[in-house]
CHARMM-style PDB file with segment names, atoms N, HN, CA, C and O in Angstrom:
ATOM      1  N   MET     1     108.855  92.670  94.567  1.00  0.00      PROA
ATOM      2  CA  MET     1     107.634  93.164  95.186  1.00  0.00      PROA
ATOM      3  C   MET     1     106.466  92.297  94.725  1.00  0.00      PROA
ATOM      4  O   MET     1     106.396  91.911  93.558  1.00  0.00      PROA
ATOM      5  N   ALA     2     105.560  91.997  95.632  1.00  0.00      PROA
ATOM      6  HN  ALA     2     105.616  92.310  96.580  1.00  0.00      PROA
ATOM      7  CA  ALA     2     104.487  91.083  95.280  1.00  0.00      PROA
ATOM      8  C   ALA     2     103.148  91.446  95.890  1.00  0.00      PROA
ATOM      9  O   ALA     2     102.213  90.652  95.784  1.00  0.00      PROA
ATOM     10  N   LYS     3     103.004  92.569  96.506  1.00  0.00      PROA
ATOM     11  HN  LYS     3     103.764  93.215  96.593  1.00  0.00      PROA
ATOM     12  CA  LYS     3     101.732  92.889  97.133  1.00  0.00      PROA
ATOM     13  C   LYS     3     101.266  94.282  96.761  1.00  0.00      PROA
ATOM     14  O   LYS     3     102.044  95.107  96.281  1.00  0.00      PROA
ATOM     15  N   LYS     4      99.978  94.534  96.990  1.00  0.00      PROA
ATOM     16  HN  LYS     4      99.347  93.865  97.380  1.00  0.00      PROA
ATOM     17  CA  LYS     4      99.418  95.858  96.728  1.00  0.00      PROA
ATOM     18  C   LYS     4      99.538  96.680  98.007  1.00  0.00      PROA
ATOM     19  O   LYS     4      99.154  96.233  99.088  1.00  0.00      PROA
ATOM     20  N   PHE     5     100.067  97.863  97.866  1.00  0.00      PROA
ATOM     21  HN  PHE     5     100.379  98.226  96.988  1.00  0.00      PROA
ATOM     22  CA  PHE     5     100.249  98.742  99.009  1.00  0.00      PROA
ATOM     23  C   PHE     5      99.100  99.740  99.106  1.00  0.00      PROA
ATOM     24  O   PHE     5      98.523 100.141  98.096  1.00  0.00      PROA
ATOM     25  N   THR     6      98.776 100.134 100.338  1.00  0.00      PROA
ATOM     26  HN  THR     6      99.245  99.808 101.159  1.00  0.00      PROA
ATOM     27  CA  THR     6      97.714 101.097 100.606  1.00  0.00      PROA
ATOM     28  C   THR     6      98.235 102.123 101.616  1.00  0.00      PROA
ATOM     29  O   THR     6      99.390 102.070 102.037  1.00  0.00      PROA
ATOM     30  N   GLU     7      97.364 103.048 101.990  1.00  0.00      PROA
ATOM     31  HN  GLU     7      96.425 103.091 101.648  1.00  0.00      PROA
ATOM     32  CA  GLU     7      97.732 104.031 103.009  1.00  0.00      PROA
ATOM     33  C   GLU     7      97.976 103.367 104.355  1.00  0.00      PROA
ATOM     34  O   GLU     7      98.623 103.953 105.224  1.00  0.00      PROA
ATOM     35  N   GLU     8      97.470 102.159 104.540  1.00  0.00      PROA
ATOM     36  HN  GLU     8      96.944 101.684 103.834  1.00  0.00      PROA
ATOM     37  CA  GLU     8      97.658 101.423 105.788  1.00  0.00      PROA
ATOM     38  C   GLU     8      98.986 100.670 105.828  1.00  0.00      PROA
ATOM     39  O   GLU     8      99.386 100.173 106.881  1.00  0.00      PROA
ATOM     40  N   SER     9      99.666 100.585 104.692  1.00  0.00      PROA
ATOM     41  HN  SER     9      99.341 100.989 103.837  1.00  0.00      PROA
ATOM     42  CA  SER     9     100.959  99.902 104.643  1.00  0.00      PROA
ATOM     43  C   SER     9     101.972 100.698 105.451  1.00  0.00      PROA
ATOM     44  O   SER     9     101.922 101.926 105.508  1.00  0.00      PROA
ATOM     45  N   THR    10     102.889  99.973 106.070  1.00  0.00      PROA
ATOM     46  HN  THR    10     102.930  98.975 106.024  1.00  0.00      PROA
ATOM     47  CA  THR    10     103.925 100.653 106.855  1.00  0.00      PROA
ATOM     48  C   THR    10     105.153 100.905 105.991  1.00  0.00      PROA
ATOM     49  O   THR    10     105.359 100.266 104.959  1.00  0.00      PROA
ATOM     50  N   LEU    11     105.940 101.832 106.434  1.00  0.00      PROA
ATOM     51  HN  LEU    11     105.772 102.351 107.272  1.00  0.00      PROA
ATOM     52  CA  LEU    11     107.188 102.129 105.738  1.00  0.00      PROA
ATOM     53  C   LEU    11     108.090 100.893 105.755  1.00  0.00      PROA
ATOM     54  O   LEU    11     108.800 100.625 104.787  1.00  0.00      PROA
ATOM     55  N   GLY    12     108.058 100.152 106.846  1.00  0.00      PROA
ATOM     56  HN  GLY    12     107.481 100.370 107.633  1.00  0.00      PROA
ATOM     57  CA  GLY    12     108.833  98.921 106.934  1.00  0.00      PROA
ATOM     58  C   GLY    12     108.432  97.905 105.878  1.00  0.00      PROA
ATOM     59  O   GLY    12     109.291  97.232 105.308  1.00  0.00      PROA
ATOM     60  N   GLU    13     107.126  97.785 105.610  1.00  0.00      PROA
ATOM     61  HN  GLU    13     106.428  98.332 106.073  1.00  0.00      PROA
ATOM     62  CA  GLU    13     106.657  96.863 104.574  1.00  0.00      PROA
ATOM     63  C   GLU    13     107.213  97.245 103.208  1.00  0.00      PROA
ATOM     64  O   GLU    13     107.678  96.389 102.457  1.00  0.00      PROA
ATOM     65  N   LEU    14     107.162  98.535 102.893  1.00  0.00      PROA
ATOM     66  HN  LEU    14     106.784  99.231 103.504  1.00  0.00      PROA
ATOM     67  CA  LEU    14     107.671  98.989 101.606  1.00  0.00      PROA
ATOM     68  C   LEU    14     109.153  98.666 101.465  1.00  0.00      PROA
ATOM     69  O   LEU    14     109.594  98.161 100.433  1.00  0.00      PROA
ATOM     70  N   LEU    15     109.907  98.958 102.500  1.00  0.00      PROA
ATOM     71  HN  LEU    15     109.549  99.368 103.339  1.00  0.00      PROA
ATOM     72  CA  LEU    15     111.345  98.711 102.447  1.00  0.00      PROA
ATOM     73  C   LEU    15     111.646  97.213 102.383  1.00  0.00      PROA
ATOM     74  O   LEU    15     112.548  96.791 101.659  1.00  0.00      PROA
ATOM     75  N   ASN    16     110.901  96.419 103.133  1.00  0.00      PROA
ATOM     76  HN  ASN    16     110.169  96.762 103.721  1.00  0.00      PROA
ATOM     77  CA  ASN    16     111.104  94.963 103.108  1.00  0.00      PROA
ATOM     78  C   ASN    16     110.758  94.354 101.757  1.00  0.00      PROA
ATOM     79  O   ASN    16     111.321  93.327 101.377  1.00  0.00      PROA
ATOM     80  N   GLU    17     109.836  94.980 101.028  1.00  0.00      PROA
ATOM     81  HN  GLU    17     109.379  95.814 101.337  1.00  0.00      PROA
ATOM     82  CA  GLU    17     109.435  94.480  99.712  1.00  0.00      PROA
ATOM     83  C   GLU    17     110.316  95.026  98.595  1.00  0.00      PROA
ATOM     84  O   GLU    17     110.112  94.699  97.426  1.00  0.00      PROA
ATOM     85  N   GLY    18     111.292  95.853  98.949  1.00  0.00      PROA
ATOM     86  HN  GLY    18     111.457  96.119  99.898  1.00  0.00      PROA
ATOM     87  CA  GLY    18     112.254  96.327  97.964  1.00  0.00      PROA
ATOM     88  C   GLY    18     111.887  97.605  97.234  1.00  0.00      PROA
ATOM     89  O   GLY    18     112.446  97.890  96.175  1.00  0.00      PROA
ATOM     90  N   VAL    19     110.954  98.383  97.781  1.00  0.00      PROA
ATOM     91  HN  VAL    19     110.500  98.151  98.641  1.00  0.00      PROA
ATOM     92  CA  VAL    19     110.647  99.674  97.165  1.00  0.00      PROA
ATOM     93  C   VAL    19     111.900 100.539  97.281  1.00  0.00      PROA
ATOM     94  O   VAL    19     112.419 100.726  98.381  1.00  0.00      PROA
ATOM     95  N   PRO    20     112.390 101.066  96.164  1.00  0.00      PROA
ATOM     96  CA  PRO    20     113.650 101.824  96.183  1.00  0.00      PROA
ATOM     97  C   PRO    20     113.562 103.134  96.969  1.00  0.00      PROA
ATOM     98  O   PRO    20     112.548 103.831  96.930  1.00  0.00      PROA
ATOM     99  N   PHE    21     114.642 103.451  97.682  1.00  0.00      PROA
ATOM    100  HN  PHE    21     115.465 102.884  97.714  1.00  0.00      PROA
ATOM    101  CA  PHE    21     114.727 104.714  98.416  1.00  0.00      PROA
ATOM    102  C   PHE    21     114.485 105.892  97.478  1.00  0.00      PROA
ATOM    103  O   PHE    21     113.851 106.877  97.858  1.00  0.00      PROA
ATOM    104  N   GLU    22     114.993 105.788  96.250  1.00  0.00      PROA
ATOM    105  HN  GLU    22     115.508 104.988  95.941  1.00  0.00      PROA
ATOM    106  CA  GLU    22     114.851 106.888  95.287  1.00  0.00      PROA
ATOM    107  C   GLU    22     113.387 107.199  95.001  1.00  0.00      PROA
ATOM    108  O   GLU    22     113.011 108.362  94.862  1.00  0.00      PROA
ATOM    109  N   LEU    23     112.566 106.164  94.915  1.00  0.00      PROA
ATOM    110  HN  LEU    23     112.871 105.219  95.029  1.00  0.00      PROA
ATOM    111  CA  LEU    23     111.140 106.367  94.653  1.00  0.00      PROA
ATOM    112  C   LEU    23     110.468 107.036  95.851  1.00  0.00      PROA
ATOM    113  O   LEU    23     109.646 107.935  95.679  1.00  0.00      PROA
ATOM    114  N   LEU    24     110.807 106.608  97.040  1.00  0.00      PROA
ATOM    115  HN  LEU    24     111.475 105.877  97.180  1.00  0.00      PROA
ATOM    116  CA  LEU    24     110.239 107.224  98.236  1.00  0.00      PROA
ATOM    117  C   LEU    24     110.681 108.681  98.345  1.00  0.00      PROA
ATOM    118  O   LEU    24     109.882 109.552  98.691  1.00  0.00      PROA
ATOM    119  N   SER    25     111.936 108.941  98.053  1.00  0.00      PROA
ATOM    120  HN  SER    25     112.585 108.233  97.772  1.00  0.00      PROA
ATOM    121  CA  SER    25     112.452 110.319  98.097  1.00  0.00      PROA
ATOM    122  C   SER    25     111.788 111.195  97.053  1.00  0.00      PROA
ATOM    123  O   SER    25     111.527 112.373  97.298  1.00  0.00      PROA
ATOM    124  N   LYS    26     111.513 110.622  95.885  1.00  0.00      PROA
ATOM    125  HN  LYS    26     111.725 109.666  95.686  1.00  0.00      PROA
ATOM    126  CA  LYS    26     110.854 111.365  94.805  1.00  0.00      PROA
ATOM    127  C   LYS    26     109.525 111.957  95.275  1.00  0.00      PROA
ATOM    128  O   LYS    26     109.138 113.044  94.845  1.00  0.00      PROA
ATOM    129  N   TYR    27     108.834 111.243  96.154  1.00  0.00      PROA
ATOM    130  HN  TYR    27     109.148 110.361  96.504  1.00  0.00      PROA
ATOM    131  CA  TYR    27     107.541 111.703  96.657  1.00  0.00      PROA
ATOM    132  C   TYR    27     107.640 112.392  98.010  1.00  0.00      PROA
ATOM    133  O   TYR    27     106.625 112.642  98.660  1.00  0.00      PROA
ATOM    134  N   GLY    28     108.853 112.697  98.432  1.00  0.00      PROA
ATOM    135  HN  GLY    28     109.678 112.494  97.904  1.00  0.00      PROA
ATOM    136  CA  GLY    28     109.046 113.500  99.635  1.00  0.00      PROA
ATOM    137  C   GLY    28     108.921 112.757 100.945  1.00  0.00      PROA
ATOM    138  O   GLY    28     108.631 113.371 101.972  1.00  0.00      PROA
ATOM    139  N   VAL    29     109.131 111.447 100.938  1.00  0.00      PROA
ATOM    140  HN  VAL    29     109.366 110.948 100.103  1.00  0.00      PROA
ATOM    141  CA  VAL    29     109.073 110.683 102.184  1.00  0.00      PROA
ATOM    142  C   VAL    29     110.373 110.937 102.937  1.00  0.00      PROA
ATOM    143  O   VAL    29     111.413 110.384 102.582  1.00  0.00      PROA
ATOM    144  N   PRO    30     110.321 111.772 103.979  1.00  0.00      PROA
ATOM    145  CA  PRO    30     111.544 112.144 104.682  1.00  0.00      PROA
ATOM    146  C   PRO    30     112.013 111.079 105.661  1.00  0.00      PROA
ATOM    147  O   PRO    30     113.166 111.100 106.093  1.00  0.00      PROA
ATOM    148  N   CYS    31     111.151 110.167 106.009  1.00  0.00      PROA
ATOM    149  HN  CYS    31     110.215 110.150 105.658  1.00  0.00      PROA
ATOM    150  CA  CYS    31     111.431 109.206 107.074  1.00  0.00      PROA
ATOM    151  C   CYS    31     112.493 108.179 106.713  1.00  0.00      PROA
ATOM    152  O   CYS    31     113.060 107.536 107.596  1.00  0.00      PROA
ATOM    153  N   VAL    32     112.764 108.022 105.444  1.00  0.00      PROA
ATOM    154  HN  VAL    32     112.303 108.545 104.726  1.00  0.00      PROA
ATOM    155  CA  VAL    32     113.727 107.009 105.005  1.00  0.00      PROA
ATOM    156  C   VAL    32     115.109 107.280 105.584  1.00  0.00      PROA
ATOM    157  O   VAL    32     115.833 106.346 105.930  1.00  0.00      PROA
ATOM    158  N   THR    33     115.472 108.537 105.691  1.00  0.00      PROA
ATOM    159  HN  THR    33     114.884 109.295 105.410  1.00  0.00      PROA
ATOM    160  CA  THR    33     116.802 108.889 106.188  1.00  0.00      PROA
ATOM    161  C   THR    33     116.792 109.395 107.625  1.00  0.00      PROA
ATOM    162  O   THR    33     117.843 109.730 108.172  1.00  0.00      PROA
ATOM    163  N   CYS    34     115.627 109.453 108.233  1.00  0.00      PROA
ATOM    164  HN  CYS    34     114.774 109.182 107.789  1.00  0.00      PROA
ATOM    165  CA  CYS    34     115.517 109.967 109.607  1.00  0.00      PROA
ATOM    166  C   CYS    34     115.957 108.901 110.613  1.00  0.00      PROA
ATOM    167  O   CYS    34     115.391 107.808 110.644  1.00  0.00      PROA
ATOM    168  N   PRO    35     116.954 109.208 111.428  1.00  0.00      PROA
ATOM    169  CA  PRO    35     117.426 108.213 112.405  1.00  0.00      PROA
ATOM    170  C   PRO    35     116.333 107.771 113.375  1.00  0.00      PROA
ATOM    171  O   PRO    35     116.296 106.604 113.766  1.00  0.00      PROA
ATOM    172  N   MET    36     115.457 108.666 113.764  1.00  0.00      PROA
ATOM    173  HN  MET    36     115.486 109.614 113.447  1.00  0.00      PROA
ATOM    174  CA  MET    36     114.399 108.314 114.711  1.00  0.00      PROA
ATOM    175  C   MET    36     113.372 107.370 114.080  1.00  0.00      PROA
ATOM    176  O   MET    36     112.808 106.523 114.773  1.00  0.00      PROA
ATOM    177  N   ALA    37     113.128 107.504 112.790  1.00  0.00      PROA
ATOM    178  HN  ALA    37     113.586 108.192 112.227  1.00  0.00      PROA
ATOM    179  CA  ALA    37     112.140 106.661 112.117  1.00  0.00      PROA
ATOM    180  C   ALA    37     112.582 105.206 112.081  1.00  0.00      PROA
ATOM    181  O   ALA    37     111.744 104.313 111.965  1.00  0.00      PROA
ATOM    182  N   GLN    38     113.868 104.954 112.176  1.00  0.00      PROA
ATOM    183  HN  GLN    38     114.549 105.680 112.270  1.00  0.00      PROA
ATOM    184  CA  GLN    38     114.363 103.583 112.135  1.00  0.00      PROA
ATOM    185  C   GLN    38     113.753 102.738 113.247  1.00  0.00      PROA
ATOM    186  O   GLN    38     113.634 101.521 113.105  1.00  0.00      PROA
ATOM    187  N   PHE    39     113.370 103.366 114.345  1.00  0.00      PROA
ATOM    188  HN  PHE    39     113.467 104.355 114.461  1.00  0.00      PROA
ATOM    189  CA  PHE    39     112.763 102.654 115.458  1.00  0.00      PROA
ATOM    190  C   PHE    39     111.270 102.394 115.231  1.00  0.00      PROA
ATOM    191  O   PHE    39     110.670 101.571 115.923  1.00  0.00      PROA
ATOM    192  N   GLU    40     110.676 103.092 114.267  1.00  0.00      PROA
ATOM    193  HN  GLU    40     111.163 103.760 113.705  1.00  0.00      PROA
ATOM    194  CA  GLU    40     109.235 103.025 114.060  1.00  0.00      PROA
ATOM    195  C   GLU    40     108.826 102.492 112.698  1.00  0.00      PROA
ATOM    196  O   GLU    40     107.647 102.557 112.352  1.00  0.00      PROA
ATOM    197  N   LEU    41     109.749 101.972 111.922  1.00  0.00      PROA
ATOM    198  HN  LEU    41     110.707 101.919 112.203  1.00  0.00      PROA
ATOM    199  CA  LEU    41     109.452 101.562 110.547  1.00  0.00      PROA
ATOM    200  C   LEU    41     108.257 100.635 110.440  1.00  0.00      PROA
ATOM    201  O   LEU    41     107.475 100.748 109.496  1.00  0.00      PROA
ATOM    202  N   ASN    42     108.098  99.731 111.374  1.00  0.00      PROA
ATOM    203  HN  ASN    42     108.733  99.639 112.142  1.00  0.00      PROA
ATOM    204  CA  ASN    42     107.007  98.767 111.285  1.00  0.00      PROA
ATOM    205  C   ASN    42     105.698  99.285 111.854  1.00  0.00      PROA
ATOM    206  O   ASN    42     104.678  98.600 111.774  1.00  0.00      PROA
ATOM    207  N   ASN    43     105.707 100.473 112.422  1.00  0.00      PROA
ATOM    208  HN  ASN    43     106.536 101.030 112.487  1.00  0.00      PROA
ATOM    209  CA  ASN    43     104.487 101.086 112.943  1.00  0.00      PROA
ATOM    210  C   ASN    43     104.081 102.335 112.165  1.00  0.00      PROA
ATOM    211  O   ASN    43     102.941 102.787 112.267  1.00  0.00      PROA
ATOM    212  N   LEU    44     104.996 102.886 111.401  1.00  0.00      PROA
ATOM    213  HN  LEU    44     105.922 102.519 111.318  1.00  0.00      PROA
ATOM    214  CA  LEU    44     104.769 104.145 110.698  1.00  0.00      PROA
ATOM    215  C   LEU    44     104.037 103.890 109.386  1.00  0.00      PROA
ATOM    216  O   LEU    44     104.637 103.461 108.400  1.00  0.00      PROA
ATOM    217  N   LYS    45     102.731 104.159 109.388  1.00  0.00      PROA
ATOM    218  HN  LYS    45     102.244 104.507 110.189  1.00  0.00      PROA
ATOM    219  CA  LYS    45     101.906 103.916 108.199  1.00  0.00      PROA
ATOM    220  C   LYS    45     102.039 105.072 107.218  1.00  0.00      PROA
ATOM    221  O   LYS    45     102.327 106.207 107.597  1.00  0.00      PROA
ATOM    222  N   LEU    46     101.822 104.753 105.954  1.00  0.00      PROA
ATOM    223  HN  LEU    46     101.588 103.831 105.646  1.00  0.00      PROA
ATOM    224  CA  LEU    46     101.915 105.790 104.916  1.00  0.00      PROA
ATOM    225  C   LEU    46     100.936 106.921 105.177  1.00  0.00      PROA
ATOM    226  O   LEU    46     101.258 108.083 104.926  1.00  0.00      PROA
ATOM    227  N   LYS    47      99.746 106.606 105.676  1.00  0.00      PROA
ATOM    228  HN  LYS    47      99.484 105.662 105.880  1.00  0.00      PROA
ATOM    229  CA  LYS    47      98.778 107.681 105.953  1.00  0.00      PROA
ATOM    230  C   LYS    47      99.299 108.623 107.035  1.00  0.00      PROA
ATOM    231  O   LYS    47      99.009 109.819 107.006  1.00  0.00      PROA
ATOM    232  N   ASP    48     100.068 108.094 107.989  1.00  0.00      PROA
ATOM    233  HN  ASP    48     100.304 107.123 108.013  1.00  0.00      PROA
ATOM    234  CA  ASP    48     100.655 108.951 109.026  1.00  0.00      PROA
ATOM    235  C   ASP    48     101.698 109.885 108.433  1.00  0.00      PROA
ATOM    236  O   ASP    48     101.756 111.066 108.774  1.00  0.00      PROA
ATOM    237  N   ILE    49     102.524 109.341 107.539  1.00  0.00      PROA
ATOM    238  HN  ILE    49     102.477 108.382 107.261  1.00  0.00      PROA
ATOM    239  CA  ILE    49     103.532 110.162 106.877  1.00  0.00      PROA
ATOM    240  C   ILE    49     102.854 111.248 106.050  1.00  0.00      PROA
ATOM    241  O   ILE    49     103.307 112.392 106.024  1.00  0.00      PROA
ATOM    242  N   LYS    50     101.765 110.883 105.375  1.00  0.00      PROA
ATOM    243  HN  LYS    50     101.397 109.953 105.396  1.00  0.00      PROA
ATOM    244  CA  LYS    50     101.003 111.863 104.589  1.00  0.00      PROA
ATOM    245  C   LYS    50     100.475 112.966 105.491  1.00  0.00      PROA
ATOM    246  O   LYS    50     100.580 114.146 105.157  1.00  0.00      PROA
ATOM    247  N   ASN    51      99.908 112.592 106.630  1.00  0.00      PROA
ATOM    248  HN  ASN    51      99.822 111.634 106.902  1.00  0.00      PROA
ATOM    249  CA  ASN    51      99.341 113.585 107.550  1.00  0.00      PROA
ATOM    250  C   ASN    51     100.418 114.492 108.149  1.00  0.00      PROA
ATOM    251  O   ASN    51     100.189 115.688 108.333  1.00  0.00      PROA
ATOM    252  N   PHE    52     101.575 113.936 108.450  1.00  0.00      PROA
ATOM    253  HN  PHE    52     101.762 112.965 108.301  1.00  0.00      PROA
ATOM    254  CA  PHE    52     102.654 114.728 109.053  1.00  0.00      PROA
ATOM    255  C   PHE    52     103.353 115.628 108.048  1.00  0.00      PROA
ATOM    256  O   PHE    52     103.700 116.766 108.361  1.00  0.00      PROA
ATOM    257  N   TYR    53     103.565 115.107 106.814  1.00  0.00      PROA
ATOM    258  HN  TYR    53     103.283 114.182 106.559  1.00  0.00      PROA
ATOM    259  CA  TYR    53     104.425 115.803 105.858  1.00  0.00      PROA
ATOM    260  C   TYR    53     103.735 116.236 104.576  1.00  0.00      PROA
ATOM    261  O   TYR    53     104.347 116.921 103.757  1.00  0.00      PROA
ATOM    262  N   GLY    54     102.481 115.858 104.380  1.00  0.00      PROA
ATOM    263  HN  GLY    54     101.984 115.302 105.046  1.00  0.00      PROA
ATOM    264  CA  GLY    54     101.743 116.281 103.197  1.00  0.00      PROA
ATOM    265  C   GLY    54     102.266 115.713 101.896  1.00  0.00      PROA
ATOM    266  O   GLY    54     102.197 116.375 100.860  1.00  0.00      PROA
ATOM    267  N   ILE    55     102.790 114.493 101.928  1.00  0.00      PROA
ATOM    268  HN  ILE    55     102.847 113.955 102.769  1.00  0.00      PROA
ATOM    269  CA  ILE    55     103.320 113.894 100.699  1.00  0.00      PROA
ATOM    270  C   ILE    55     102.180 113.529  99.743  1.00  0.00      PROA
ATOM    271  O   ILE    55     101.026 113.409 100.154  1.00  0.00      PROA
ATOM    272  N   ASP    56     102.518 113.358  98.488  1.00  0.00      PROA
ATOM    273  HN  ASP    56     103.455 113.455  98.154  1.00  0.00      PROA
ATOM    274  CA  ASP    56     101.565 112.951  97.457  1.00  0.00      PROA
ATOM    275  C   ASP    56     101.359 111.440  97.551  1.00  0.00      PROA
ATOM    276  O   ASP    56     101.952 110.674  96.792  1.00  0.00      PROA
ATOM    277  N   ILE    57     100.516 111.025  98.488  1.00  0.00      PROA
ATOM    278  HN  ILE    57     100.034 111.648  99.105  1.00  0.00      PROA
ATOM    279  CA  ILE    57     100.318 109.602  98.748  1.00  0.00      PROA
ATOM    280  C   ILE    57      99.677 108.884  97.570  1.00  0.00      PROA
ATOM    281  O   ILE    57     100.001 107.729  97.293  1.00  0.00      PROA
ATOM    282  N   GLU    58      98.772 109.560  96.877  1.00  0.00      PROA
ATOM    283  HN  GLU    58      98.509 110.498  97.101  1.00  0.00      PROA
ATOM    284  CA  GLU    58      98.112 108.932  95.733  1.00  0.00      PROA
ATOM    285  C   GLU    58      99.111 108.622  94.625  1.00  0.00      PROA
ATOM    286  O   GLU    58      99.104 107.534  94.048  1.00  0.00      PROA
ATOM    287  N   GLY    59      99.964 109.590  94.340  1.00  0.00      PROA
ATOM    288  HN  GLY    59      99.969 110.474  94.808  1.00  0.00      PROA
ATOM    289  CA  GLY    59     100.987 109.391  93.313  1.00  0.00      PROA
ATOM    290  C   GLY    59     101.980 108.310  93.702  1.00  0.00      PROA
ATOM    291  O   GLY    59     102.367 107.482  92.877  1.00  0.00      PROA
ATOM    292  N   LEU    60     102.387 108.321  94.958  1.00  0.00      PROA
ATOM    293  HN  LEU    60     102.073 108.994  95.629  1.00  0.00      PROA
ATOM    294  CA  LEU    60     103.335 107.326  95.445  1.00  0.00      PROA
ATOM    295  C   LEU    60     102.748 105.926  95.334  1.00  0.00      PROA
ATOM    296  O   LEU    60     103.395 105.021  94.807  1.00  0.00      PROA
ATOM    297  N   LEU    61     101.525 105.742  95.827  1.00  0.00      PROA
ATOM    298  HN  LEU    61     100.999 106.478  96.255  1.00  0.00      PROA
ATOM    299  CA  LEU    61     100.903 104.417  95.775  1.00  0.00      PROA
ATOM    300  C   LEU    61     100.675 103.959  94.342  1.00  0.00      PROA
ATOM    301  O   LEU    61     100.861 102.784  94.023  1.00  0.00      PROA
ATOM    302  N   LYS    62     100.278 104.875  93.492  1.00  0.00      PROA
ATOM    303  HN  LYS    62     100.127 105.829  93.751  1.00  0.00      PROA
ATOM    304  CA  LYS    62     100.061 104.522  92.080  1.00  0.00      PROA
ATOM    305  C   LYS    62     101.351 104.010  91.461  1.00  0.00      PROA
ATOM    306  O   LYS    62     101.355 102.982  90.783  1.00  0.00      PROA
ATOM    307  N   GLU    63     102.443 104.722  91.692  1.00  0.00      PROA
ATOM    308  HN  GLU    63     102.440 105.557  92.242  1.00  0.00      PROA
ATOM    309  CA  GLU    63     103.718 104.333  91.091  1.00  0.00      PROA
ATOM    310  C   GLU    63     104.262 103.040  91.704  1.00  0.00      PROA
ATOM    311  O   GLU    63     104.771 102.178  90.987  1.00  0.00      PROA
ATOM    312  N   ILE    64     104.156 102.905  93.013  1.00  0.00      PROA
ATOM    313  HN  ILE    64     103.742 103.605  93.596  1.00  0.00      PROA
ATOM    314  CA  ILE    64     104.633 101.686  93.669  1.00  0.00      PROA
ATOM    315  C   ILE    64     103.845 100.471  93.178  1.00  0.00      PROA
ATOM    316  O   ILE    64     104.430  99.450  92.819  1.00  0.00      PROA
ATOM    317  N   ASN    65     102.525 100.587  93.165  1.00  0.00      PROA
ATOM    318  HN  ASN    65     102.050 101.417  93.457  1.00  0.00      PROA
ATOM    319  CA  ASN    65     101.702  99.468  92.769  1.00  0.00      PROA
ATOM    320  C   ASN    65     101.828  99.145  91.283  1.00  0.00      PROA
ATOM    321  O   ASN    65     101.680  97.991  90.881  1.00  0.00      PROA
ATOM    322  N   LYS    66     102.100 100.162  90.471  1.00  0.00      PROA
ATOM    323  HN  LYS    66     102.220 101.100  90.798  1.00  0.00      PROA
ATOM    324  CA  LYS    66     102.341  99.933  89.044  1.00  0.00      PROA
ATOM    325  C   LYS    66     103.619  99.108  88.869  1.00  0.00      PROA
ATOM    326  O   LYS    66     103.640  98.141  88.108  1.00  0.00      PROA
ATOM    327  N   GLU    67     104.680  99.496  89.577  1.00  0.00      PROA
ATOM    328  HN  GLU    67     104.663 100.282  90.196  1.00  0.00      PROA
ATOM    329  CA  GLU    67     105.932  98.760  89.515  1.00  0.00      PROA
ATOM    330  C   GLU    67     105.763  97.341  90.065  1.00  0.00      PROA
ATOM    331  O   GLU    67     106.371  96.388  89.576  1.00  0.00      PROA
ATOM    332  N   ASN    68     104.925  97.231  91.088  1.00  0.00      PROA
ATOM    333  HN  ASN    68     104.431  98.005  91.485  1.00  0.00      PROA
ATOM    334  CA  ASN    68     104.701  95.946  91.733  1.00  0.00      PROA
ATOM    335  C   ASN    68     103.967  94.955  90.817  1.00  0.00      PROA
ATOM    336  O   ASN    68     104.142  93.743  90.943  1.00  0.00      PROA
ATOM    337  N   SER    69     103.161  95.467  89.914  1.00  0.00      PROA
ATOM    338  HN  SER    69     103.018  96.452  89.812  1.00  0.00      PROA
ATOM    339  CA  SER    69     102.361  94.586  89.058  1.00  0.00      PROA
ATOM    340  C   SER    69     103.128  94.072  87.855  1.00  0.00      PROA
ATOM    341  O   SER    69     102.601  93.253  87.102  1.00  0.00      PROA
ATOM    342  N   LYS    70     104.356  94.529  87.652  1.00  0.00      PROA
ATOM    343  HN  LYS    70     104.783  95.195  88.264  1.00  0.00      PROA
ATOM    344  CA  LYS    70     105.147  94.095  86.483  1.00  0.00      PROA
ATOM    345  C   LYS    70     105.668  92.696  86.685  1.00  0.00      PROA
ATOM    346  OT1 LYS    70     106.352  92.161  85.813  1.00  0.00      PROA
TER     347      LYS     70
END
């Protein structure tokens, strides 16, 4: 991983950068295993997932970006 993620980042970006499924699941991102989301990975922004599912976006971004800075 080499970039800073924001609410504007797409789920596809996170997956392409190697963010582990376990970390996304830890914060309740249901789209990782959703068959329909596979068609929208590059358009589905984290803020949209937050609005639809109420995930802890602040915690997720903090942890992802912390891991990314190592």
